[in-house]
KOLBA-413058 format. One line per field, with one value per residue (C-alpha): residue in one letter; x, y negated, z negated. Coordinates in Angstrom, 2 decimals. Layout:
N
r = (a; ...)
u = (X; ...)
v = (Y; ...)
w = (Z; ...)
//
This chain:
211
r = (m; k; v; t; l; h; i; v; s; l; l; a; a; l; l; g; i; l; s; f; t; f; l; v; v; a; i; g; t; d; f; w; y; v; i; d; a; s; k; l; e; r; s; e; n; h; t; e; r; l; s; s; h; t; g; l; w; r; t; c; g; f; n; n; t; c; f; p; l; v; n; p; f; r; h; k; r; a; n; l; t; s; s; h; r; q; l; l; n; m; h; g; a; f; v; i; l; l; p; l; s; l; i; l; m; v; f; g; a; m; t; g; f; v; s; f; l; a; q; v; h; f; f; l; l; v; t; g; l; v; f; l; s; g; a; l; f; t; l; a; g; v; s; v; y; i; a; y; s; r; a; a; y; r; e; f; l; f; l; l; g; r; r; r; l; l; d; v; l; s; i; r; f; g; w; s; v; a; f; a; w; l; s; f; a; t; e; v; l; t; g; l; a; f; l; l; a; a; r; i; v; g; l; q; q; r; r; d; r; s; i)
u = (0.04; 2.34; 4.26; 1.26; 0.85; 4.25; 4.07; 0.75; 2.55; 5.28; 2.79; 0.79; 3.90; 5.39; 1.76; 1.44; 4.62; 3.94; 0.21; 1.58; 4.98; 2.78; 0.08; 3.22; 4.52; 1.37; 0.22; 3.69; 4.29; 2.89; 1.53; -2.20; -2.91; -0.81; -1.83; 0.41; 0.13; 3.20; 1.32; -0.01; 3.50; 5.12; 2.09; 2.48; 6.32; 6.20; 9.11; 7.55; 5.94; 2.17; 2.27; 1.63; 1.55; -0.88; -0.68; -2.99; -1.17; 0.55; 0.59; 3.76; 5.05; 7.42; 10.23; 9.93; 8.31; 6.33; 3.11; 0.93; -2.78; -4.48; -8.45; -9.34; -12.31; -11.05; -11.48; -15.56; -16.31; -20.03; -20.34; -19.47; -21.44; -22.81; -20.34; -17.40; -18.52; -18.87; -15.26; -13.78; -15.72; -14.49; -11.54; -11.18; -12.79; -9.98; -7.10; -8.49; -9.65; -5.94; -4.13; -6.47; -6.01; -2.38; -3.29; -5.03; -2.31; 0.37; -2.20; -2.90; 0.73; 1.14; -1.70; -0.70; 2.79; 1.06; -1.40; 1.32; 3.37; 0.73; -1.54; -4.29; -7.30; -9.42; -6.77; -5.84; -9.39; -9.43; -6.12; -7.55; -10.70; -9.00; -6.93; -10.00; -11.09; -8.24; -8.62; -12.17; -10.57; -8.40; -11.03; -13.08; -10.11; -9.22; -12.92; -13.72; -10.69; -11.26; -14.89; -13.58; -11.09; -13.94; -16.16; -13.10; -12.64; -16.65; -15.80; -12.99; -14.79; -17.69; -15.38; -12.87; -15.58; -12.71; -13.59; -11.08; -8.17; -8.89; -7.49; -3.92; -4.27; -3.62; -5.11; -5.00; -4.58; -0.52; 1.04; 0.58; -2.99; -1.87; 0.15; -3.05; -4.73; -2.15; -2.38; -5.98; -5.12; -2.47; -4.34; -7.18; -4.88; -3.33; -6.65; -7.44; -4.32; -4.84; -8.54; -6.89; -4.35; -7.30; -9.03; -5.46; -5.15; -8.51; -9.15; -5.53; -7.00; -10.47; -7.80; -5.93; -9.05; -10.71; -7.53)
v = (-0.10; -2.41; -1.26; -2.45; -5.36; -6.33; -5.98; -7.89; -10.74; -10.77; -10.94; -13.50; -15.64; -15.18; -15.80; -19.01; -20.46; -19.44; -21.45; -24.47; -24.41; -23.99; -26.92; -28.92; -28.98; -29.36; -32.21; -33.91; -33.01; -34.99; -32.37; -32.07; -33.41; -33.29; -35.31; -34.20; -36.82; -36.00; -35.24; -38.68; -40.06; -38.29; -39.50; -43.35; -43.20; -44.64; -45.32; -45.11; -41.67; -41.68; -38.57; -38.69; -36.19; -37.24; -36.18; -37.08; -40.24; -41.74; -41.03; -40.35; -40.67; -37.70; -40.48; -39.96; -43.41; -43.26; -45.81; -45.32; -44.76; -47.93; -48.63; -50.11; -51.31; -53.31; -56.76; -55.92; -53.87; -55.06; -54.43; -51.03; -48.45; -45.16; -43.08; -45.59; -45.44; -41.38; -41.54; -43.36; -41.35; -38.12; -39.25; -40.31; -36.27; -34.84; -37.09; -36.61; -32.45; -31.51; -33.17; -31.98; -28.75; -29.13; -30.42; -27.30; -25.22; -27.01; -26.61; -23.16; -22.37; -23.60; -21.24; -18.55; -18.58; -18.80; -16.36; -13.73; -14.59; -13.89; -11.51; -12.98; -11.87; -15.11; -17.43; -14.94; -15.34; -19.19; -19.21; -16.71; -19.12; -22.11; -20.75; -19.81; -23.49; -24.85; -22.46; -23.75; -27.46; -26.49; -24.98; -27.75; -30.26; -28.35; -28.14; -31.69; -32.34; -30.11; -31.74; -35.66; -34.95; -33.89; -36.64; -39.03; -36.95; -37.53; -41.23; -41.79; -40.52; -42.82; -45.78; -44.59; -43.49; -41.71; -38.31; -37.58; -38.48; -35.05; -33.21; -34.95; -34.70; -31.81; -31.91; -29.73; -29.13; -28.59; -26.04; -28.23; -27.13; -23.77; -23.94; -25.23; -22.28; -19.65; -22.02; -20.90; -17.61; -17.16; -19.35; -16.81; -14.09; -15.36; -16.02; -12.41; -11.06; -13.38; -11.67; -8.32; -8.92; -10.13; -6.80; -4.85; -6.80; -6.08; -2.50; -2.40; -4.10; -1.83; 0.69; -0.26; -1.06; 2.61; 4.01)
w = (-0.24; -0.84; 2.08; 4.00; 2.59; 3.33; 7.25; 6.96; 4.95; 7.76; 10.68; 9.35; 8.82; 12.24; 13.82; 11.58; 12.56; 16.43; 16.40; 14.48; 16.85; 19.97; 18.75; 17.99; 21.36; 22.90; 21.69; 21.80; 25.70; 28.38; 30.40; 29.78; 33.26; 36.28; 39.70; 42.24; 45.07; 46.95; 50.63; 50.06; 49.62; 52.42; 54.98; 53.92; 53.39; 49.76; 48.06; 44.65; 43.63; 43.29; 41.51; 37.70; 34.48; 31.16; 27.43; 24.44; 24.11; 27.02; 30.93; 32.99; 36.55; 37.93; 37.51; 33.96; 33.20; 30.84; 29.47; 26.40; 27.22; 26.43; 26.33; 30.15; 28.57; 25.47; 26.65; 27.97; 25.19; 25.29; 29.16; 28.81; 30.64; 29.09; 31.27; 30.19; 26.61; 26.54; 27.90; 25.23; 22.47; 24.05; 24.12; 20.36; 19.45; 20.64; 19.76; 16.27; 16.17; 17.04; 15.05; 12.15; 13.27; 12.45; 9.03; 8.20; 9.24; 6.78; 4.01; 4.76; 5.09; 1.80; -0.06; 2.08; 0.64; -2.97; -2.21; -0.83; -3.72; -6.53; -4.27; -5.38; -3.84; -3.15; -2.36; 0.50; 1.55; 1.57; 3.44; 6.19; 6.35; 7.03; 9.99; 11.67; 10.67; 12.42; 15.38; 15.42; 15.07; 18.03; 20.41; 19.89; 20.62; 23.90; 24.77; 24.97; 26.34; 29.33; 29.30; 29.24; 32.17; 34.21; 33.34; 33.77; 37.21; 38.45; 37.18; 39.62; 42.48; 42.19; 41.77; 44.39; 46.95; 49.26; 48.91; 51.86; 49.43; 47.73; 51.12; 49.87; 45.88; 43.84; 40.26; 37.55; 33.67; 33.00; 30.94; 27.54; 27.65; 28.11; 24.70; 23.16; 24.35; 22.62; 19.58; 19.50; 19.82; 17.11; 14.88; 15.06; 14.53; 11.52; 9.78; 10.37; 9.30; 5.84; 5.46; 6.21; 3.57; 1.09; 1.71; 1.11; -2.30; -3.20; -2.80; -4.69; -7.84; -7.37; -7.14; -10.18; -12.57; -11.65; -13.27)
//
């Protein structure tokens, strides 16, 4: 039983470290959304690259020049359309949800360390639920970002009115989103590992009381 608990604790620690690392990389990098305009650049002989990649906090050109994301409607908030307000609200949602998931993972790591040392069923159970809650925040944040990107894309088409550009633009989600999904998956596995550890400790405690 102790060997099994030891293996589960090592697995939970490894998965927890991976989930935290994946989410830090996702939040800290700028490849959530990629616009590849290389075809347009070649056809129109642009001296500046039009391609760009965007993170949660800034947008960058492929020449490594980055600018912080700003609210383009901040000077005319009274005249915002409903679609613009929706975009701003969605942006505010995912930039809160994803860091909040990081905070929950840090809290879960602290309670998890103490619970494994003390082998307390209740603390292990709570830690598992904390990691599962963090996974829900990550899932919600990524889902809102995807919905935000689609809504922004529709708004872009409406304002531009030039659908022929779609033939030369390649727009896709980048590898930062993949790291966020990996973090979600490992968070779920971490939570399940803690719940399994709580079950092992609970069975051991009931067995000890019955002897």
